[in-house]
C-alpha positions in Angstrom: 4.3 2.7 -5.4 3.1 3.1 -1.8 6.6 2.2 -0.6 8.1 5.0 -2.8 5.6 7.5 -1.4 6.6 6.5 2.1 10.2 7.1 1.3 9.4 10.5 -0.1 7.3 11.4 2.9 10.3 10.5 5.2 12.5 12.8 3.2 10.0 15.7 2.8 6.6 15.4 4.4 3.4 17.2 3.6 3.6 17.3 -0.2 1.0 15.9 -2.6 3.4 13.4 -4.2 0.7 11.7 -6.3 -0.1 14.9 -8.1 3.1 16.9 -8.1 4.9 16.9 -11.5 7.7 19.3 -10.5 9.4 18.0 -7.4 12.9 19.1 -8.6 11.9 22.0 -10.8 10.0 23.7 -8.0 12.7 22.9 -5.4 10.6 20.6 -3.3 13.5 18.2 -3.4 17.0 19.6 -3.3 20.3 17.9 -4.1 20.7 16.5 -0.6 17.1 15.2 -0.7 17.9 13.5 -4.1 21.0 11.8 -2.6 18.9 10.5 0.3 16.2 9.4 -2.0 18.6 7.5 -4.3 20.1 5.7 -1.3 16.6 4.8 0.1 15.4 3.6 -3.3 18.5 1.4 -3.8 18.0 -0.2 -0.3 14.2 -0.6 -0.6 14.0 -1.8 -4.1 17.4 -3.6 -4.4 18.5 -1.6 -7.5 21.5 0.5 -8.3 20.8 3.9 -9.7 23.7 4.9 -12.0 25.0 8.5 -11.8 23.8 9.1 -15.4 20.2 8.5 -14.3 20.4 11.0 -11.4 18.9 13.8 -13.5 15.9 16.1 -12.8 13.7 14.4 -15.4 13.9 11.1 -13.4 12.9 12.7 -10.1 10.3 15.3 -11.0 7.3 13.2 -10.1 6.4 9.9 -8.4 5.6 8.5 -11.9 9.0 9.3 -13.3 10.7 7.9 -10.2 8.5 4.8 -10.4 9.4 4.3 -14.1 13.1 4.6 -13.3 12.7 1.9 -10.6 10.8 -0.4 -12.9 13.4 0.0 -15.7 16.3 -0.7 -13.3 14.5 -3.8 -11.9 13.9 -5.1 -15.4 17.6 -4.5 -16.3 18.5 -6.4 -13.2 
């Protein structure tokens, strides 16, 4: 999960990612940030994030992003 937080810090620094539950809802991450985040996650974790999974619920917290990554890794 540290790698994920590093990626998020590169996109938008200074947020308490470990405790924030509303990254998208409170506009900490905008659509361009999400696009950058998806690309960085795909590169760093060797997964493909389908367009149907690019929804606010999957990107509102580090926990939700981490669950998405784990699910995609398991699906292979």
